[in-house]
N, C-alpha and C positions, 0 to 999 in steps of 0.2 A: 785751411779753409775754416771758415766760421759755421756752426750749425744754426740754421736759420730756425725760429721758432714759429710755429704755426699760428695763422690768424684763427682767433676762437670762434668768430662767425662764419668765416668759410669751413673751418673744419666740422663744424658741429651743424653746419647748412641752418643756420639761423638769421632770420631776416631782422635786421636792426628797426625797432619800432619803439615810439614814446611811450606806449601802452604796457610794455613787457617791463615793468619796473623790476622784477627780480634780476634779471640780465643786466640792465642798465646799474642797479646797485653795485655790482660786481667791479665795474669800474670807476667808482668814486671812492673817497677814503673816508675815514671817520669824521673829517671835519666838513664835508659834505664837497669837497674838491674832486675835481675830475683827474683822473691819473693820466700820465704821460705816455707816449706811445713807447719808450722804453720799457715801462713796467707792465703794459698791456701787450705788448708785443702784436698789436695790429698793423695792419696795414693803413697807409695814409690815407686811402680811399675809405677805410672801414674807420679810421680815427674820426675823419671830419663826419661822417654819417652818425658815428656815436655822439660826438661833441652837439650835432643838432639835434638829435634825438632826447638827450639830455637837458637841454636847455627847453624845449618844447615841453617836456614833462614838467620843469619847472614853472614854466609861465602857466601850465594848465592846472598847477597845483598839485600834482601826482608826487612830486619829489620836492624836498625843502631845497632851499637855497643854500642854507648854513645849518650844520648839525651842533647842538650846543651841548 
């Protein structure tokens, strides 16, 4: 049997929010790209919510689209 990694947001009881930049930055690599589910070990639902939160934060100007 495989050991399943826990979902970070469910484990720590954190609500995914576009205003929480410190948490969102953990799931973005150095180039500003979102990490995939294998690396984040999130559930599908949490990964979708995370992607929408990152996109919303970028649109609002809270996070950069590309890091140089």
